[in-house]
Structures are given as C-alpha cells and as structure tokens.
Residue frames as qw, qx, qy, qz and C-alpha x, y, z in Angstrom:
[[0.146, -0.624, 0.250, 0.726, -10.91, 24.32, 48.04],
 [0.693, 0.648, 0.314, 0.034, -11.52, 25.28, 44.47],
 [0.644, 0.252, 0.152, 0.706, -9.11, 26.57, 41.93],
 [0.182, -0.610, -0.130, 0.760, -7.94, 30.15, 42.29],
 [0.414, 0.668, 0.500, 0.365, -9.72, 32.21, 39.66],
 [0.299, -0.010, 0.002, 0.954, -8.28, 35.60, 38.77],
 [0.011, 0.837, 0.541, -0.085, -10.61, 38.46, 39.61],
 [0.300, 0.740, 0.069, 0.597, -10.27, 42.06, 38.49],
 [0.466, -0.864, 0.028, -0.188, -10.13, 43.07, 42.15],
 [0.857, -0.321, 0.133, 0.381, -6.74, 41.32, 42.38],
 [0.586, 0.584, 0.095, 0.553, -5.20, 43.67, 39.82],
 [0.450, -0.618, -0.139, 0.630, -2.68, 46.16, 41.16],
 [0.315, 0.914, 0.100, -0.234, -2.70, 48.11, 37.91],
 [0.044, -0.692, 0.636, 0.338, 0.73, 47.11, 36.63],
 [0.856, 0.318, -0.211, -0.348, 0.32, 44.76, 33.67],
 [0.484, 0.452, -0.733, 0.154, 3.64, 42.99, 34.11],
 [0.150, -0.227, 0.783, -0.560, 3.02, 42.27, 37.79],
 [0.726, 0.112, 0.269, -0.623, -0.62, 41.33, 37.23],
 [0.783, 0.375, -0.438, -0.235, 0.42, 38.89, 34.48],
 [0.304, 0.351, -0.825, 0.322, 2.96, 37.31, 36.83],
 [0.432, -0.099, 0.615, -0.652, 0.33, 37.01, 39.57],
 [0.830, 0.235, -0.043, -0.503, -1.97, 35.26, 37.09],
 [0.624, 0.403, -0.670, 0.010, 0.86, 32.87, 36.23],
 [0.056, -0.269, 0.812, -0.516, 1.31, 32.05, 39.93],
 [0.680, 0.074, 0.358, -0.635, -2.42, 31.26, 40.12],
 [0.795, 0.365, -0.362, -0.323, -2.14, 29.03, 37.04],
 [0.399, 0.363, -0.812, 0.222, 0.71, 27.03, 38.57],
 [0.300, -0.131, 0.711, -0.622, -1.12, 26.69, 41.89],
 [0.776, 0.194, 0.092, -0.593, -4.19, 25.49, 40.01],
 [0.682, 0.366, -0.623, -0.114, -2.12, 22.81, 38.28],
 [0.112, 0.247, -0.850, 0.451, -0.94, 21.61, 41.69],
 [0.533, 0.022, 0.459, -0.711, -4.50, 21.64, 43.00],
 [0.817, 0.276, -0.218, -0.458, -5.81, 19.62, 40.04],
 [0.534, 0.347, -0.764, 0.103, -2.96, 17.12, 40.37],
 [0.110, -0.169, 0.775, -0.599, -3.68, 16.78, 44.08],
 [0.670, 0.127, 0.254, -0.686, -7.42, 16.36, 43.52],
 [0.803, 0.340, -0.392, -0.292, -6.68, 13.68, 40.91],
 [0.841, -0.445, 0.308, 0.007, -4.59, 11.85, 43.53],
 [0.665, 0.659, -0.326, 0.131, -1.59, 12.18, 41.28],
 [0.870, -0.168, -0.195, 0.421, 1.64, 10.60, 42.39],
 [0.380, -0.823, 0.057, 0.419, 4.17, 12.79, 44.15],
 [0.529, -0.117, 0.501, 0.675, 6.37, 12.39, 41.05],
 [0.203, 0.651, 0.532, 0.502, 3.71, 14.36, 39.13],
 [0.260, -0.927, -0.272, 0.003, 3.12, 16.98, 41.82],
 [0.595, -0.572, 0.086, 0.558, 6.74, 17.79, 42.68],
 [0.438, 0.174, 0.375, 0.799, 7.75, 19.12, 39.24],
 [0.073, -0.781, -0.418, -0.458, 4.74, 21.43, 39.45],
 [0.531, -0.810, -0.152, 0.197, 5.76, 22.47, 42.94],
 [0.611, -0.222, 0.217, 0.728, 9.31, 23.10, 41.67],
 [0.229, 0.517, 0.428, 0.705, 7.80, 25.29, 38.95],
 [0.312, -0.876, -0.324, -0.175, 5.87, 27.21, 41.59],
 [0.627, -0.623, 0.005, 0.467, 8.99, 27.73, 43.69],
 [0.524, 0.028, 0.332, 0.784, 11.06, 28.87, 40.73],
 [0.084, 0.638, 0.435, 0.630, 8.42, 31.21, 39.37],
 [0.436, -0.850, -0.291, 0.056, 7.69, 32.63, 42.83],
 [0.591, -0.469, 0.104, 0.648, 11.37, 33.55, 43.27],
 [0.351, 0.269, 0.435, 0.784, 11.47, 35.07, 39.79],
 [0.124, -0.779, -0.459, -0.409, 8.29, 37.06, 40.41],
 [0.512, -0.793, -0.200, 0.264, 9.36, 38.30, 43.84],
 [0.544, -0.242, 0.208, 0.777, 12.70, 39.49, 42.45],
 [0.180, 0.440, 0.482, 0.736, 10.94, 41.30, 39.61],
 [0.296, -0.822, -0.443, -0.202, 8.33, 42.81, 41.91],
 [0.569, -0.656, -0.117, 0.482, 10.91, 44.00, 44.44],
 [0.432, -0.033, 0.295, 0.852, 12.94, 45.71, 41.72],
 [0.002, -0.582, -0.513, -0.631, 9.84, 47.35, 40.30],
 [0.424, -0.815, -0.396, -0.019, 8.50, 48.45, 43.68],
 [0.580, -0.411, -0.045, 0.702, 11.88, 49.89, 44.65],
 [0.247, 0.176, 0.329, 0.894, 11.58, 52.30, 41.72],
 [0.235, -0.606, -0.494, -0.577, 8.01, 53.31, 42.65],
 [0.582, -0.672, -0.445, 0.106, 7.90, 53.32, 46.41],
 [0.058, 0.811, -0.238, 0.531, 8.94, 56.29, 48.46],
 [0.640, -0.607, 0.372, -0.289, 9.35, 54.10, 51.52],
 [0.119, -0.449, 0.885, 0.019, 11.37, 51.07, 52.41],
 [0.831, 0.072, -0.328, -0.444, 10.32, 47.75, 50.97],
 [0.120, 0.378, -0.879, 0.265, 12.33, 45.70, 53.47],
 [0.548, 0.020, 0.630, -0.550, 9.14, 44.52, 55.20],
 [0.794, 0.417, -0.062, -0.438, 7.77, 43.46, 51.84],
 [0.484, 0.508, -0.713, -0.006, 10.97, 41.56, 51.05],
 [0.165, -0.246, 0.863, -0.410, 10.74, 39.78, 54.41],
 [0.730, 0.203, 0.372, -0.537, 7.16, 38.73, 53.60],
 [0.727, 0.508, -0.386, -0.254, 8.37, 37.37, 50.29],
 [0.224, 0.445, -0.843, 0.204, 11.14, 35.45, 52.07],
 [0.512, -0.081, 0.666, -0.537, 8.59, 34.04, 54.52],
 [0.828, 0.347, 0.081, -0.433, 6.55, 32.67, 51.61],
 [0.572, 0.548, -0.608, -0.040, 9.64, 31.20, 49.93],
 [0.068, -0.348, 0.852, -0.385, 10.60, 29.54, 53.21],
 [0.670, 0.085, 0.502, -0.541, 7.08, 28.17, 53.64],
 [0.789, 0.455, -0.260, -0.322, 7.15, 26.76, 50.10],
 [0.358, 0.475, -0.791, 0.144, 10.34, 24.94, 50.98],
 [0.335, -0.163, 0.774, -0.511, 8.81, 23.54, 54.20],
 [0.782, 0.267, 0.210, -0.522, 5.70, 22.43, 52.31],
 [0.670, 0.504, -0.518, -0.172, 7.85, 20.74, 49.68],
 [0.130, 0.382, -0.867, 0.293, 9.89, 18.88, 52.29],
 [0.519, 0.005, 0.640, -0.566, 6.77, 17.79, 54.16],
 [0.794, 0.385, -0.041, -0.469, 5.10, 16.67, 50.93],
 [0.526, 0.478, -0.703, -0.030, 8.12, 14.59, 50.00],
 [0.126, -0.251, 0.857, -0.431, 8.05, 12.94, 53.45],
 [0.561, 0.183, 0.610, -0.529, 4.35, 12.06, 53.32],
 [0.338, 0.106, 0.840, 0.411, 4.21, 11.35, 49.58],
 [0.113, 0.696, 0.602, 0.374, 1.56, 13.95, 48.69],
 [0.061, 0.185, -0.155, 0.968, 0.63, 17.58, 49.22],
 [0.022, -0.483, -0.796, 0.363, -2.19, 18.26, 51.64],
 [0.046, 0.745, 0.492, 0.448, -5.19, 20.41, 50.84],
 [0.418, -0.838, -0.208, 0.283, -4.47, 22.39, 54.00],
 [0.487, -0.371, 0.276, 0.741, -1.16, 23.46, 52.53],
 [0.240, 0.397, 0.569, 0.679, -2.84, 24.40, 49.27],
 [0.193, -0.874, -0.440, -0.070, -5.30, 26.53, 51.25],
 [0.477, -0.681, 0.017, 0.556, -2.38, 28.29, 52.88],
 [0.418, -0.023, 0.453, 0.787, -0.76, 29.03, 49.52],
 [0.055, 0.641, 0.595, 0.482, -4.01, 30.34, 48.12],
 [0.320, -0.878, -0.347, 0.088, -4.88, 32.50, 51.13],
 [0.505, -0.549, 0.106, 0.657, -1.40, 33.94, 51.52],
 [0.362, 0.107, 0.487, 0.788, -1.04, 34.85, 47.87],
 [0.029, -0.727, -0.548, -0.414, -4.48, 36.43, 47.50],
 [0.404, -0.850, -0.232, 0.246, -4.03, 38.43, 50.73],
 [0.530, -0.368, 0.224, 0.730, -0.54, 39.50, 49.70],
 [0.266, 0.330, 0.529, 0.735, -1.72, 40.72, 46.29],
 [0.154, -0.773, -0.500, -0.359, -4.77, 42.54, 47.61],
 [0.481, -0.857, -0.163, 0.089, -3.40, 43.98, 50.85],
 [0.635, -0.537, 0.193, 0.521, 0.39, 44.11, 50.85],
 [0.555, 0.238, 0.409, 0.685, 1.38, 44.86, 47.26],
 [0.098, 0.839, 0.335, 0.417, -0.69, 48.07, 46.98],
 [0.491, -0.826, -0.079, 0.265, 1.06, 49.50, 50.05],
 [0.570, -0.388, 0.342, 0.638, 4.25, 49.86, 48.04],
 [0.402, 0.481, 0.531, 0.570, 2.81, 51.63, 45.03],
 [0.020, 0.523, 0.098, -0.847, 2.76, 55.31, 44.29],
 [0.525, 0.532, 0.659, 0.092, -0.01, 55.19, 41.68],
 [0.209, 0.923, 0.009, -0.323, 0.79, 58.70, 40.48],
 [0.082, -0.688, 0.629, 0.354, 4.15, 57.43, 39.17],
 [0.608, 0.104, 0.779, 0.116, 2.83, 54.29, 37.42],
 [0.277, 0.473, -0.377, -0.746, 2.96, 54.67, 33.68]]
C-alpha cells in the first residue's frame, strides 16, 4: 500500500467537505508512515485517536450539510458512517492487542474511504442547490 494521494476525481464539489476529506487522507497517511517505520504502538495510537476523532467530526458535519441539500433520506448514509466508526474502534482494539496496526487494516481504511467519497457521498447531493 502507498499513501493515499488526493485526486481531483475525489472532489464532491463542496470545498468544506473536500477539505475535510483531504484531512482524513493526511491523518491516514501519518498512520501509514508510522506503521511502515515500525513505530511503536505508543506512536501509532495517538494518530489513530486523531483519525477516530476527526472522522466523527467530519461525519457529523457532512450529515448536517447533506441533510440541507438532499431531497431524500440520509439514514442509509448515516448507517454507513456508523459502520466505519465501529470498524475504526474494532481496528483500534485489535491493534492494541497485537501491539501494531496491520497493513490489511490500513488497506481497508483506504478502500472504504475512497469508495465512500467517490460513490456514496455524491448520491446525497443535489448539485443544483450547491452554492
């Protein structure tokens, strides 16, 4: 796995949300670099805590924003967000048990986030109402 590099194709066209997505990538990249450097779990966990905290912040912000734009229900979107939050918690607990974070888990984080941004987020946008 390599670091997650922001691509223009990931943009959903809302600067605030795109900036937050970029921040999530930055935090994941810090975790990846620490893992690749065989950093101690005491180095990785604060980064993982930062990812969890920022993910919750971002999802709350995104859900509020999408609620104002979407003509449909965003309950499915919220449940996807909750799934990711729950997975982050499982990954954290597993990492604490084994003393490191596995690359497989980093792949999951990367794949889920990129797919979510490219496929799921645009479903809840009414681009005619975006200012």
